C-alpha positions as CSV (number, residue, x, y, z in Angstrom):
1,X,1.5,-64.9,16.1
2,X,0.2,-66.2,19.4
3,X,-3.3,-65.2,20.3
4,X,-3.6,-63.2,23.6
5,X,-5.2,-65.0,26.4
6,X,-8.8,-64.1,27.2
7,X,-8.2,-63.0,30.8
8,X,-5.5,-60.7,29.6
9,X,-7.9,-59.1,27.1
10,X,-10.4,-58.6,29.8
11,X,-7.9,-56.9,32.0
12,X,-6.5,-54.8,29.2
13,X,-9.9,-53.5,28.1
14,X,-11.5,-53.3,31.6
15,X,-11.2,-49.5,31.5
16,X,-13.2,-49.3,28.3
17,X,-16.0,-51.3,29.9
18,X,-15.9,-49.0,32.9
19,X,-16.1,-46.0,30.6
20,X,-19.2,-47.4,28.9
21,X,-20.9,-47.8,32.3
22,X,-19.9,-44.3,33.4
23,X,-21.3,-42.8,30.2
24,X,-24.5,-44.7,30.5
25,X,-25.3,-44.1,34.2
26,X,-23.5,-40.9,34.9
27,X,-20.8,-40.1,37.4
28,X,-21.7,-40.0,41.0
29,X,-20.0,-37.7,43.6
30,X,-19.2,-34.7,41.4
31,X,-18.9,-31.4,43.1
32,X,-21.8,-29.0,42.5
33,X,-21.1,-26.2,40.0
34,X,-21.7,-22.6,40.8
35,X,-24.6,-20.9,39.0
36,X,-22.0,-18.9,37.1
37,X,-20.9,-21.9,35.0
38,X,-21.8,-21.6,31.3
39,X,-24.5,-23.8,29.9
40,X,-23.3,-26.2,27.2
41,X,-23.9,-25.2,23.7
42,X,-26.2,-27.6,21.9
43,X,-24.3,-30.1,19.8
44,X,-20.9,-29.0,21.0
45,X,-18.5,-31.7,22.2
46,X,-17.5,-31.1,25.9
47,X,-16.1,-34.5,26.9
48,X,-12.9,-36.2,25.9
49,X,-11.7,-39.7,26.4
50,X,-7.9,-40.0,26.4
51,X,-5.4,-42.9,26.5
52,X,-2.0,-41.1,26.9
53,X,-0.2,-43.5,29.2
54,X,-0.7,-41.5,32.3
55,X,1.6,-43.3,34.8
56,X,1.5,-43.0,38.5
57,X,4.1,-40.3,39.2
58,X,2.9,-39.7,42.7
59,X,-0.6,-39.1,41.6
60,X,-1.7,-35.6,42.5
61,X,0.6,-35.2,45.5
62,X,3.6,-32.9,45.2
63,X,5.3,-34.7,48.0
64,X,5.3,-37.8,45.8
65,X,6.8,-35.8,42.8
66,X,3.5,-34.7,41.2
67,X,4.4,-31.7,39.2
68,X,8.0,-32.6,38.7
69,X,7.4,-33.4,35.0
70,X,4.8,-30.8,34.3
71,X,1.5,-32.6,34.9
72,X,0.2,-30.1,37.4
73,X,-1.5,-27.9,34.8
74,X,-4.5,-30.1,34.9
75,X,-5.3,-30.1,38.6
76,X,-3.1,-27.6,40.4
77,X,-1.7,-24.1,40.2
78,X,1.9,-23.0,40.9
79,X,3.3,-19.6,41.7
80,X,4.9,-19.3,38.2
81,X,4.4,-21.1,34.8
82,X,6.4,-21.4,31.7
83,X,5.4,-19.7,28.4
84,X,5.7,-20.9,24.9
85,X,9.0,-19.0,24.5
86,X,10.3,-20.6,27.8
87,X,10.1,-17.5,29.9
88,X,8.4,-17.5,33.3
89,X,5.3,-15.5,34.3
90,X,2.9,-15.5,37.2
91,X,0.3,-18.1,37.7
92,X,-1.0,-17.9,41.2
93,X,1.4,-15.0,41.6
94,X,-0.2,-11.8,40.7
95,X,3.2,-10.1,40.8
96,X,6.7,-11.1,41.8
97,X,10.2,-9.6,42.1
98,X,13.7,-10.7,42.8
99,X,16.2,-8.6,44.7
100,X,19.3,-7.4,42.8
101,X,21.6,-9.7,44.7
102,X,19.3,-12.7,44.0
103,X,18.8,-13.6,47.6
104,X,15.2,-12.5,48.1
105,X,12.2,-13.5,46.0
106,X,8.8,-11.9,46.8
107,X,5.4,-13.1,45.5
108,X,2.0,-11.5,45.9
109,X,-0.8,-14.0,45.0
110,X,-4.0,-13.3,43.3
111,X,-7.2,-13.0,45.4
112,X,-9.6,-14.8,43.0
113,X,-8.0,-18.3,43.2
114,X,-10.1,-21.1,44.8
115,X,-9.6,-24.8,45.4
116,X,-12.0,-27.1,43.7
117,X,-14.0,-27.4,46.9
118,X,-14.7,-23.7,46.9
119,X,-12.2,-22.7,49.6
120,X,-9.9,-19.7,48.7
121,X,-6.2,-20.3,48.1
122,X,-4.5,-18.4,50.8
123,X,-0.9,-17.3,51.4
124,X,-0.9,-19.8,54.3
125,X,-1.5,-22.6,51.8
126,X,1.5,-21.5,49.8
127,X,3.7,-21.3,52.9
128,X,2.5,-24.7,54.1
129,X,3.2,-26.4,50.7
130,X,6.8,-25.1,50.5
131,X,7.6,-25.8,54.1
132,X,6.2,-29.3,53.9
133,X,8.3,-30.0,50.7
134,X,11.4,-28.5,52.1
135,X,11.2,-30.7,55.3
136,X,10.5,-33.7,53.1
137,X,13.5,-32.9,50.9
138,X,12.9,-35.7,48.4
139,X,10.5,-34.7,45.7
140,X,11.8,-31.1,45.4
141,X,15.2,-29.7,46.5
142,X,14.5,-26.6,48.5
143,X,17.7,-26.9,50.7
144,X,18.9,-23.6,49.3
145,X,16.0,-21.7,50.8
146,X,17.0,-20.2,54.1
147,X,13.6,-19.0,55.3
148,X,10.0,-18.4,54.1
149,X,7.9,-15.6,55.6
150,X,4.4,-14.3,55.1
151,X,4.1,-10.5,54.7
152,X,0.5,-9.2,55.0
153,X,-2.5,-11.1,53.7
154,X,-1.2,-12.0,50.2
155,X,2.6,-11.9,50.1
156,X,5.3,-14.5,50.7
157,X,9.0,-13.8,50.9
158,X,11.6,-16.4,50.2
159,X,15.1,-15.7,51.5
160,X,17.8,-17.9,49.9
161,X,21.1,-19.1,51.4
162,X,22.6,-18.3,48.1
163,X,21.3,-16.9,44.7
164,X,19.6,-19.5,42.6
165,X,18.3,-18.5,39.2
166,X,16.9,-22.0,38.7
167,X,14.5,-21.4,41.6
168,X,12.0,-20.9,38.7
169,X,12.0,-24.6,38.2
170,X,10.5,-25.3,41.6
171,X,8.3,-22.2,41.4
172,X,6.7,-23.5,38.2
173,X,6.4,-27.1,39.2
174,X,5.2,-27.1,42.8
175,X,1.4,-27.4,42.9
176,X,-0.1,-25.6,45.9
177,X,-2.2,-27.8,48.3
178,X,-4.7,-26.8,50.9
179,X,-3.2,-26.7,54.4
180,X,-6.4,-27.7,56.2
181,X,-7.0,-30.8,54.0
182,X,-3.6,-32.2,53.0
183,X,-2.6,-35.5,54.7
184,X,-0.9,-38.8,53.8
185,X,-4.1,-39.8,51.9
186,X,-4.2,-36.7,49.7
187,X,-3.7,-38.7,46.5
188,X,-7.0,-40.5,47.1
189,X,-9.0,-37.3,47.3
190,X,-6.9,-34.5,45.8
191,X,-8.1,-30.9,46.1
192,X,-6.3,-28.4,43.8
193,X,-6.9,-25.0,42.2
194,X,-6.2,-26.0,38.5
195,X,-8.8,-26.1,35.7
196,X,-9.9,-29.6,36.5
197,X,-10.9,-31.6,39.6
198,X,-10.5,-35.4,40.1
199,X,-13.9,-36.9,40.5
200,X,-13.1,-40.5,40.1
201,X,-9.8,-42.5,40.3
202,X,-9.8,-46.2,39.8
203,X,-6.1,-47.2,40.3
204,X,-4.8,-49.0,37.2
205,X,-8.0,-48.5,35.3
206,X,-9.2,-44.9,34.8
207,X,-9.2,-41.3,36.0
208,X,-12.1,-38.9,35.5
209,X,-11.6,-35.2,35.8
210,X,-14.4,-32.6,35.6
211,X,-14.1,-28.9,35.1
212,X,-13.3,-27.0,38.4
213,X,-16.1,-24.4,38.5
214,X,-13.9,-22.2,40.7
215,X,-11.0,-22.1,38.3
216,X,-9.8,-18.5,38.0
217,X,-8.5,-18.8,34.4
218,X,-10.0,-19.2,31.0
219,X,-12.8,-21.7,31.0
220,X,-11.9,-24.8,29.0
221,X,-14.0,-26.0,26.1
222,X,-13.9,-29.6,27.4
223,X,-15.6,-30.0,30.8
224,X,-14.9,-33.7,31.3
225,X,-11.7,-35.7,30.7
226,X,-11.7,-39.5,31.1
227,X,-8.2,-41.0,31.1
228,X,-8.0,-44.7,30.3
229,X,-4.9,-46.2,31.9
230,X,-4.0,-48.5,29.1
231,X,-0.7,-49.8,27.7
232,X,0.4,-48.7,24.3
233,X,-1.0,-51.6,22.4
234,X,-4.3,-51.5,24.2
235,X,-4.5,-47.7,23.8
236,X,-4.0,-48.0,20.0
237,X,-6.6,-50.8,19.8
238,X,-9.1,-48.5,21.6
239,X,-8.3,-45.7,19.1
240,X,-9.0,-48.1,16.2
241,X,-12.3,-49.0,17.8
242,X,-13.3,-45.4,18.0
243,X,-13.3,-45.4,21.8
244,X,-10.8,-42.5,22.4
245,X,-10.4,-38.9,21.2
246,X,-6.7,-38.6,21.9
247,X,-4.2,-41.5,22.1
248,X,-0.4,-41.5,22.6
249,X,1.2,-43.9,20.2
250,X,4.8,-45.3,19.8
251,X,6.5,-44.9,16.5
252,X,5.6,-48.4,15.4
253,X,2.0,-47.4,15.0
254,X,2.6,-44.0,13.4
255,X,2.3,-45.3,9.8
256,X,-1.2,-46.6,10.3
257,X,-4.1,-44.3,9.3
258,X,-7.3,-44.2,11.4
259,X,-10.5,-42.7,10.0
260,X,-11.4,-39.5,11.9
261,X,-8.0,-39.1,13.6
262,X,-4.9,-37.2,12.6
263,X,-1.3,-37.9,13.7
264,X,0.3,-35.0,15.6
265,X,4.1,-35.0,15.8
266,X,5.1,-32.7,18.6
267,X,8.6,-31.5,19.3
268,X,10.1,-32.2,22.7
269,X,13.2,-31.7,24.8
270,X,12.6,-35.3,26.1
271,X,16.1,-36.6,25.6
272,X,17.9,-40.0,25.8
273,X,21.6,-40.6,26.2
274,X,24.2,-42.8,27.8
275,X,25.6,-41.8,31.2
276,X,29.3,-42.8,31.4
277,X,31.2,-42.8,34.7
278,X,34.3,-40.6,34.3
279,X,36.2,-41.8,37.3
280,X,38.2,-45.1,37.4
281,X,36.8,-47.9,39.6
282,X,37.5,-48.3,43.3
283,X,35.5,-45.4,44.7
284,X,32.3,-45.2,46.7
285,X,29.5,-42.6,46.8
286,X,25.8,-42.3,47.4
287,X,22.6,-42.5,45.4
288,X,19.5,-41.7,47.3
289,X,21.5,-42.0,50.6
290,X,22.6,-45.6,49.7
291,X,26.3,-46.2,49.5
292,X,27.3,-47.5,46.0
293,X,30.4,-48.3,44.0
294,X,31.7,-45.4,41.8
295,X,33.9,-45.5,38.7
296,X,34.6,-47.6,35.7
297,X,38.0,-48.4,34.2
298,X,36.8,-48.2,30.6
299,X,34.4,-45.3,30.4
300,X,36.7,-43.2,32.5
301,X,39.0,-42.9,29.4
302,X,38.1,-39.7,27.6
303,X,39.0,-41.4,24.2
304,X,36.2,-44.0,24.8
305,X,33.6,-41.3,25.5
306,X,34.8,-39.1,22.6
307,X,34.9,-42.0,20.1
308,X,31.3,-42.9,21.0
309,X,30.3,-39.2,20.6
310,X,31.6,-38.9,17.1
311,X,31.4,-42.5,15.9
312,X,27.7,-43.3,16.7
313,X,25.2,-42.2,14.2
314,X,22.4,-40.4,16.1
315,X,20.1,-40.3,13.0
316,X,20.8,-44.0,12.5
317,X,19.7,-44.8,16.0
318,X,16.6,-42.6,15.6
319,X,15.7,-44.3,12.3
320,X,16.1,-47.8,13.8
321,X,14.4,-47.3,17.2
322,X,11.9,-44.5,16.5
323,X,11.1,-44.9,12.8
324,X,12.6,-41.5,12.3
325,X,10.3,-39.7,14.8
326,X,13.0,-37.9,16.7
327,X,15.8,-35.4,16.5
328,X,19.5,-35.8,17.1
329,X,20.5,-34.6,20.6
330,X,23.8,-33.1,21.8
331,X,22.7,-32.1,25.3
332,X,19.7,-32.3,27.5
333,X,18.6,-28.7,26.6
334,X,18.7,-28.7,22.7
335,X,16.3,-26.2,21.2
336,X,16.1,-24.0,24.4
337,X,17.5,-20.5,25.0
338,X,20.3,-21.9,27.2
339,X,21.6,-24.5,24.7
340,X,25.0,-23.8,23.2
341,X,24.4,-24.4,19.5
342,X,28.2,-24.4,18.9
343,X,28.3,-27.9,20.5
344,X,26.4,-29.5,17.6
345,X,28.8,-32.0,16.0
346,X,28.9,-34.1,12.9
347,X,28.6,-37.7,14.0
348,X,28.8,-41.1,12.3
349,X,32.5,-40.6,11.7
350,X,33.5,-44.2,12.2
351,X,37.0,-44.0,10.8
352,X,37.8,-40.9,12.8
353,X,36.5,-42.5,15.9
354,X,38.8,-45.5,15.3
355,X,41.8,-43.3,14.7
356,X,41.0,-41.3,17.9
357,X,41.1,-44.6,19.9
358,X,44.3,-45.6,18.2
359,X,46.0,-42.3,18.9
360,X,45.1,-42.8,22.6
361,X,46.7,-46.2,22.7
362,X,43.8,-48.5,22.1
363,X,44.5,-51.3,19.6
364,X,43.0,-54.7,18.6
365,X,46.1,-56.8,19.3
366,X,44.4,-60.2,19.2
367,X,42.2,-59.4,16.2
368,X,38.9,-60.2,18.0
369,X,37.3,-56.9,16.9
370,X,37.6,-55.3,20.4
371,X,40.4,-52.8,21.1
372,X,42.5,-53.0,24.2
373,X,44.8,-50.8,26.3
374,X,47.1,-51.7,29.2
375,X,45.5,-55.2,29.4
376,X,41.9,-53.8,29.4
377,X,39.4,-54.6,26.7
378,X,37.1,-51.7,25.6
379,X,34.1,-53.5,27.1
380,X,31.5,-52.3,29.6
381,X,28.0,-52.9,30.8
382,X,25.1,-50.6,29.8
383,X,22.0,-50.7,32.1
384,X,18.5,-49.8,30.9
385,X,15.1,-50.1,32.6
386,X,13.6,-53.3,31.3
387,X,10.1,-51.8,31.5
388,X,11.0,-49.2,28.9
389,X,11.0,-50.6,25.4
390,X,12.4,-47.5,23.8
391,X,15.4,-47.4,26.0
392,X,16.0,-51.0,25.4
393,X,15.8,-50.5,21.7
394,X,18.3,-47.6,21.9
395,X,20.6,-49.7,24.0
396,X,20.6,-52.4,21.4
397,X,21.2,-50.0,18.6
398,X,24.1,-48.3,20.5
399,X,25.7,-51.7,21.2
400,X,25.4,-52.7,17.6
401,X,27.1,-49.5,16.3
402,X,29.7,-49.5,19.0
403,X,31.0,-52.8,17.8
404,X,32.0,-51.1,14.6
405,X,34.2,-48.8,16.6
406,X,35.9,-51.7,18.4
407,X,33.9,-51.2,21.6
408,X,31.8,-54.0,23.1
409,X,28.8,-52.9,25.2
410,X,26.8,-55.5,27.1
411,X,23.3,-54.4,27.7
412,X,21.5,-55.3,30.9
413,X,17.8,-54.8,31.5
414,X,17.1,-54.0,35.2
415,X,14.7,-52.3,37.5
416,X,15.2,-48.6,38.4
417,X,16.2,-49.7,41.9
418,X,18.9,-51.8,40.5
419,X,20.0,-49.0,38.1
420,X,20.2,-46.6,41.1
421,X,22.7,-49.0,42.7
422,X,24.7,-49.7,39.6
423,X,24.5,-46.4,37.8
424,X,27.7,-44.7,39.2
425,X,29.9,-47.7,38.3
426,X,28.4,-48.6,35.0
427,X,26.9,-46.9,31.9
428,X,23.1,-46.4,32.0
429,X,20.6,-45.3,29.4
430,X,19.6,-42.0,30.9
431,X,16.9,-39.5,30.1
432,X,15.5,-36.1,31.0
433,X,14.6,-32.7,29.6
434,X,12.7,-29.9,31.2
435,X,11.5,-26.5,30.3
436,X,14.2,-24.9,32.4
437,X,18.0,-25.3,32.8
438,X,17.9,-26.8,36.3
439,X,19.0,-30.2,35.0
440,X,22.2,-28.8,33.8
441,X,23.0,-28.2,37.4
442,X,21.7,-31.6,38.7
443,X,23.4,-33.6,36.0
444,X,26.8,-31.9,35.8
445,X,27.6,-30.0,39.0
446,X,30.2,-31.6,41.3
447,X,28.2,-30.0,44.2
448,X,25.4,-32.6,43.8
449,X,27.4,-35.8,43.2
450,X,26.1,-37.5,46.4
451,X,22.5,-36.2,46.5
452,X,19.6,-38.2,45.1
453,X,20.6,-39.7,41.7
454,X,22.2,-36.5,40.5
455,X,25.4,-36.3,38.5
456,X,25.4,-40.1,37.7
457,X,28.8,-39.9,35.8
458,X,30.5,-38.3,39.0
459,X,31.7,-35.5,36.7
460,X,34.0,-33.0,38.2
461,X,35.3,-30.0,36.2
462,X,36.2,-26.9,38.2
463,X,35.8,-24.6,35.1
464,X,32.3,-25.9,34.3
465,X,31.5,-25.7,38.1
466,X,32.4,-22.1,38.1
467,X,30.2,-21.3,35.1
468,X,27.3,-23.2,36.6
469,X,27.7,-21.2,39.8
470,X,27.7,-18.0,37.9
471,X,24.6,-19.1,36.0
472,X,22.9,-19.9,39.4
473,X,23.9,-16.5,40.8
474,X,22.9,-14.5,37.7
475,X,20.3,-11.8,38.3
476,X,18.5,-12.3,34.9
477,X,17.7,-15.3,32.8
478,X,19.6,-13.8,29.9
479,X,22.8,-13.5,31.9
480,X,22.3,-17.0,33.3
481,X,21.9,-18.4,29.7
482,X,25.3,-17.1,28.7
483,X,26.9,-19.0,31.6
484,X,25.0,-22.2,30.9
485,X,26.3,-22.1,27.4
486,X,29.9,-21.6,28.6
487,X,29.6,-24.5,31.0
488,X,28.8,-26.7,28.0
489,X,31.7,-25.4,26.0
490,X,33.9,-22.3,26.4
491,X,36.2,-23.0,23.5
492,X,38.6,-25.1,25.7
493,X,36.5,-27.3,28.1
494,X,33.0,-28.2,29.1
495,X,30.6,-31.2,29.4
496,X,29.4,-31.1,25.8
497,X,30.4,-33.4,22.9
498,X,33.3,-31.1,22.2
499,X,34.6,-31.5,25.8
500,X,34.5,-34.2,28.4
501,X,31.2,-35.8,27.3
502,X,30.3,-37.5,30.6
503,X,26.8,-38.2,29.0
504,X,26.6,-39.0,25.3
505,X,23.2,-37.5,24.4
506,X,21.7,-39.2,21.4
507,X,18.1,-38.3,20.6
508,X,15.1,-36.0,21.4
509,X,12.0,-38.1,21.2
510,X,9.0,-36.7,19.2
511,X,5.8,-37.1,21.1
512,X,3.2,-38.7,18.8
513,X,-0.6,-38.5,19.3
514,X,-3.6,-39.5,17.3
515,X,-6.2,-36.8,17.8
516,X,-9.9,-36.7,16.9
517,X,-10.3,-34.5,13.8
518,X,-12.9,-32.5,15.7
519,X,-10.4,-31.5,18.5
520,X,-7.9,-28.6,18.2
521,X,-5.1,-29.0,20.7
522,X,-3.9,-25.5,20.1
523,X,-0.3,-24.1,19.9
524,X,1.6,-26.6,22.0
525,X,4.5,-25.7,24.3
526,X,7.6,-27.7,23.7
527,X,7.1,-31.0,25.5
528,X,9.3,-32.0,28.4
529,X,10.5,-35.4,29.6
530,X,7.5,-37.8,30.0
531,X,5.0,-37.8,27.1
532,X,2.0,-38.4,29.5
533,X,1.6,-34.8,30.5
534,X,3.3,-32.4,28.1
535,X,0.1,-32.3,26.0
536,X,-1.8,-30.4,28.7
537,X,0.2,-27.3,29.3
538,X,-2.3,-25.3,27.2
539,X,-5.4,-27.4,28.0
540,X,-7.6,-24.3,28.4
541,X,-6.9,-23.3,24.8
542,X,-8.2,-26.5,23.3
543,X,-11.2,-26.1,21.1
544,X,-13.5,-27.7,18.6
545,X,-12.4,-27.4,15.0
546,X,-14.9,-25.5,12.8
């Protein structure tokens, strides 16, 4: 094995050196704590050092997508929040109600919430945040909101253009920012109303958060969090050296035992699958306002998509790419109240997949192992982000198994920018999974084909569209769930493996963490897409093990 170069080691472990300095000399610039803050109990651990791969998802700024994958629970508050059973309750909202027709949503905010600088969170801050994000129109889709109005000192009323049951997704992910402070440099000095405040941010090296003494919720046991911005290998090396209390690890390290640390295997809805264009080639469309080619002459054949669905072994892919630390996925919402459990199929049926292709007219006439039809070989390109090792490994495993079905898949590593250009004309290794059903709309509704990077397969099914519309218009979550399930499969059609299968979902990724034996991370919520932040949904419940 080649030895790493010294300058790379210095760069990789620079955050550890910074941490040592911080611990020795103390942290300058921290906000003063009110006199009501509890004094630390002697001998009780109140600081944590973490290496959990915290990536720059628009650090701390909702306009740059902060909150879109659940990370706001550390630094910001939202009107609503998800519970462990995936229902939605008030966070900043003291009370809320929705009109019977679903057009009007009214929220009364609590009067004890303050930002980390001591300023009260006002209804004007809420209005400012939502108006700013609607005008921006990129990080969060609020185009369905007709108007927002303040009523009295503590109430905001949203009037929608049409009912939208999935409005809860934005309401639980948009962190409120202070109107009088927010500007284009907000990420460098974020002020929020969550349990922690950012007191130091060294880009690419570390983030230090201290307890927000004005936090209105339960006071956390751990008053200081130091995040080391390390890659997976460096993070594991830091854990082995005893430098971190919590460390995210990839499956390749899961079999190694570290003294004083325990492996936590946490369930997620963080899913991976293959997006397959359902239209033949020759069309054009839009991704993020850029005109792109649409359609693929191979994946547009239903038999190809169905053969992959029943022929690929999901567990085999999980075993090879994740050392078994994952669960088979059949949708992007497995394990949630809106998942249609009837769509779970038996896979790995290679011979049945071959017969399905043969019945549809695909045959290997030249005996090269790849089936053909009407002069076309069953061969297509599969794009994956080259920076994502797991997606690359899954792409390799899929291509290997597909050969056994007579389908040749050429895998291509690319940047996300390249994928967003190629993704509607080629297969791509897709991912997602949130604690609400909104992605069923963004991934499968024909209404969003040309917005953002939604509905990458360009899937159009009027029956599923109708169910999706009824789910969006539903007056209760229970009613909406029934329509979400029917959109997946109603006994005749749908976008699940039993139907059109525009996305072949393969696996839900287990999130793996090594945790200091002294630290109790509580009863975790199901984790969403992006392992960096799912851990912190219950941060105020964390404690010291007796």
